[in-house]
C-alpha positions, 0 to 999 in steps of 0.5 A: 441290494444286489442279492435281493435283485437277483432273487426277484429276477430268478422268481420271475423266470420261474413263473412262466415254467410253472404256468406252462406245466399247469396248462400242459395237455397230452394229445392223441397219437397221430398215425402218418401213412405214406403211399409210394407212387408206383409205375405198375399201379399208377398212370403218373410216373413215380420219378421225375422225367429227365428226358426233356431238359435234364433238370429235376422238373415234374411233368407239370413244370416241363415247358414241352408237350409231354406224355408218359405211359407208365407200366400200369397204363400199358397193361390196362390199355393192352399196349404190347408193341410199338405200333399200338404204342404209337396209336395211343400217343396224341399228335402222332401220325402213322404212315404205314407201308405193309407191316412197316410204320413211319411215324411223324409228329408235327409234320416231321419224321420221328427219328430220335430215340432214347434207352434209359434216357441215353441217346440210341444211335442205330440198332432201332430199326423200328420202321422195319419190325414191330418191336415188343414193349416187353422189356420196358416199364414206361415210355416218355414221349416229348413232342417238339424240338430236341435241340437241347438233348441231341443238337440238330434234329427234326422238331417232331418228338423223342421217345424215351424207353425206360427198361424194367428193373428188378426192384423187389426184395421178395418173390412175386410175379404174374401170369396171363393168358389172352385171346382175341379175334382171328384165332389170336392167342397169347401167354405172358409172365413176369417174375421177380426174386431176390438172389441173396438173403439180404436182397441186394442182388435181385433178378427178373424174367419176363416173357411172352408168346403170341400167334394169330391169323388175319382177315387176309387169307394165307397170312399168320403172325407169331411173336415171341420175346424174352427179357432178363435182368439182374440188379445189384446194389453197390451203394445207397444211391447206385446199382449195377444192372445186367440184362438181355432181350431177345425177340 
């Protein structure tokens, strides 16, 4: 009886496999194409914004008023310097005195700036000069209290300037000329290239020069800037960056 019982059980287990093989169908191949979000081609940041809560939150999940100006938006809108940047941020008021600007937001002075999400104390004389945005690939603006990031501070806004990196393993670049009213002419360029064969060490150079007259007599303006950076991969998720900026 035991032998007969075991054989019946084995037969029942084999039947579903035979049935499944008879109804097997071959599906057509499906191609999956992934598109990478890039700051130089999209108006939305490719990375999570961490200048607000230091958490891995998207801009939609961030519980503060947030504006991100990517490299693509800066190019399309012709935002090349600090004063033009401020005019394109909703909720920011410019208090201008000759060539100097003193921005405010929500009735308070903006006095908190970050470089690559790190607080910058001193060295940002933004009210005394017109800083070029040449070395930055995007700017994150968070309006509201900055107590979570900086302790005491005005509940105005914080500006986080993210510097350009050399992330291309092939030679590429662009060159442009510009012209405008009051004899305004300019030239700019941006070049990236790998330093070694594997592309683990890369270099990038950006430059600009612009000069113009004004509607006022005996007034002219010149602005030149150059930025260079070398990036080296030191691991799967780490890199070493060395750069310099002159204006």
